[in-house]
C-alpha positions as CSV (number, residue, x, y, z in Angstrom):
1,X,-44.8,-15.4,18.9
2,X,-43.7,-18.9,18.0
3,X,-40.3,-19.9,16.5
4,X,-41.9,-20.6,13.1
5,X,-43.4,-17.1,12.8
6,X,-40.2,-15.5,13.9
7,X,-38.3,-17.5,11.2
8,X,-40.9,-16.5,8.6
9,X,-40.6,-12.8,9.5
10,X,-36.8,-13.1,9.4
11,X,-36.9,-14.7,5.9
12,X,-39.3,-12.0,4.6
13,X,-37.2,-9.3,6.2
14,X,-34.0,-10.5,4.5
15,X,-35.9,-10.8,1.2
16,X,-37.2,-7.3,1.5
17,X,-33.6,-6.1,2.3
18,X,-32.4,-7.8,-0.9
19,X,-35.1,-6.0,-2.9
20,X,-34.2,-2.6,-1.4
21,X,-30.5,-3.2,-1.9
22,X,-31.1,-4.1,-5.6
23,X,-33.3,-1.0,-6.1
24,X,-30.7,1.3,-4.5
25,X,-27.9,-0.4,-6.6
26,X,-30.0,0.0,-9.7
27,X,-30.5,3.7,-8.9
28,X,-26.8,4.1,-8.4
29,X,-26.0,2.3,-11.6
30,X,-28.3,4.6,-13.6
31,X,-26.9,7.7,-12.0
32,X,-23.2,6.6,-12.2
33,X,-22.7,5.8,-15.9
34,X,-19.0,6.0,-15.4
35,X,-19.0,2.4,-14.3
36,X,-17.8,0.4,-17.3
37,X,-20.0,-2.2,-18.9
38,X,-19.0,-5.8,-18.1
39,X,-16.5,-7.4,-20.5
40,X,-17.9,-10.8,-20.1
41,X,-21.3,-12.1,-21.2
42,X,-23.6,-10.0,-18.9
43,X,-25.2,-6.6,-18.6
44,X,-25.2,-3.9,-16.0
45,X,-27.3,-5.2,-13.2
46,X,-26.9,-8.8,-14.1
47,X,-25.8,-9.6,-10.5
48,X,-28.9,-7.8,-9.1
49,X,-31.2,-9.8,-11.3
50,X,-29.4,-13.0,-10.3
51,X,-29.7,-12.2,-6.6
52,X,-33.4,-11.4,-6.9
53,X,-34.0,-14.7,-8.7
54,X,-32.2,-16.6,-5.9
55,X,-34.2,-14.7,-3.3
56,X,-37.5,-15.4,-5.1
57,X,-36.7,-19.2,-5.4
58,X,-35.7,-19.1,-1.7
59,X,-39.0,-17.6,-0.7
60,X,-40.9,-20.2,-2.7
61,X,-39.0,-23.0,-1.1
62,X,-39.2,-21.6,2.4
63,X,-42.9,-20.8,2.1
64,X,-43.7,-24.5,1.7
65,X,-41.0,-25.9,4.0
66,X,-39.8,-23.2,6.5
67,X,-36.9,-25.2,7.8
68,X,-35.4,-26.3,4.5
69,X,-31.7,-25.7,4.4
70,X,-31.6,-25.2,0.6
71,X,-34.0,-22.3,0.8
72,X,-31.9,-20.7,3.5
73,X,-28.8,-21.3,1.3
74,X,-30.5,-19.7,-1.7
75,X,-31.5,-16.7,0.4
76,X,-27.9,-16.3,1.6
77,X,-26.6,-16.5,-2.0
78,X,-29.1,-13.9,-3.1
79,X,-28.1,-11.6,-0.3
80,X,-24.4,-11.9,-0.9
81,X,-24.8,-11.5,-4.7
82,X,-26.8,-8.3,-4.4
83,X,-24.6,-7.0,-1.6
84,X,-21.4,-7.4,-3.6
85,X,-23.0,-5.9,-6.7
86,X,-24.3,-2.9,-4.8
87,X,-21.0,-2.2,-3.1
88,X,-19.1,-2.5,-6.4
89,X,-21.2,0.3,-7.9
């Protein structure tokens, strides 16, 4: 396997992990209604939606230019956003 295909698989793997974490977090948010609604302008799951949007933009960027640093940065921001949202549930 070449380095480009390994990088592509890694990007898609992280993106799939973000989607799974958002789905698990959404499931926890619907079961655990004891979590208070945000007091600022947002809704439950806003962080998950934001993280998924960052991941989608990262995949678009990295699909066209696999070594683009901005795409990798967006993928990292999406992962961290969804991770912190999921662990705060």
